[in-house]
N, C-alpha and C positions, 0 to 999 in steps of 0.2 A: 194350238196355238193359234188361236183368233185374227181374223187381215187385223181389228183394229190395233195388239196387243203391238209395248217397242221391244227396240233392243239396241238399239246403238246412239253411245251418250252423247253425241256428236250432232246429228240427227234423230236420232229417238224414234227410226222405221227399228222395225223391229225386235221390241228385246225384253226379256224378265230386270228385274230390281235389280240383279248381277251381272247382267251385261251389256246395261248401261252405263258403266265407269269402263268400258272403252269406247275405243272408235267401230268400226268398220270399216271391210274391206271397200269399200265400197268410198269411205265421203277419203277410206286413208289413197283409192289412187284416183279423185278426183270426178267419180261418174255419175253423173247425176241417174238418184235409185227410180223406181222401176215396181208399182205395186203388183208385191207377184197371183194370179187368176189363176187357178186351172183352168184346162178350155176344153177338159168333160171329170168325171166322177172318173175316181180308180173302180170302182163296182161296173165300170161300166169294159172291160178289157180288163180279161183272164190271163194268167200268161198260162201258157203250161196247159192247158184242158179245160171245162168247162163243168165241173165235178161241185166249185159251189154256184154258179151261175143259178140256180133250181129251184139255188132257196132261200125261201120268204124276207129268211132275213143273214145277211149275212155270217161270216161268220165273225169276222176282223167288223162290223160293221156292235155286233155285241161285245163282240171282247175288251175292245177302245168304253164302246157305251156305258159297262158295268166294270169300270177301271183293273178285270183283273193284271195276273201279272203274268211271270215269261211260263211262269210250268202250267195255272191255268188255263191261260188260251191256250193251249196245246193244247192240253184234255178235250175243251171247245169243240179246236177244229179235223180230230182224227174219228170222238164221236157223231159231228156232225158231217165230216166228206168217209163214213168209213164204205157204207151199201154201195156208193157210187168212186171210189174210187181204192182204196188198196185193200180194201173187204177185212178177212177178219188178222192180218196184220196195223190196219188203222185201228185196230180196237187192242193192241198188243203194246200198242205206242203210245195209246192213251193211258193202257194200265201202266206203263211205265213213267211216264209225269206223273202220273196220281199214285206212283212208287212216293214217288223224290216227292211230290210237295205232303205228305207221311208223312216220310224221314223226316227236312229243315224242315216241319213245326212238329215235331212230336219234342215234346217235357228232356230233357236227360235227366 
């Protein structure tokens, strides 16, 4: 979602066409809207370690930019970090997600 998208049917703030059929909580409560802006990028902070910070492209940026699903995203995540975090266990996790991806995409 970009900052220019709208969602509320009353004030047109933060919404999709479907959401525009309803009224946002702020309008219901009579609160003035403030446009949300992050103070810094989520890439500037990493919770529990630094195994992604050294990457030229953060795995989640790659995943989002390429519109990968949950299973594909986890394959990318584990393959990206295996040398810096979980070792062979991360490769096994990636293989597990890849096995599931193959399973759900194999015609029956």
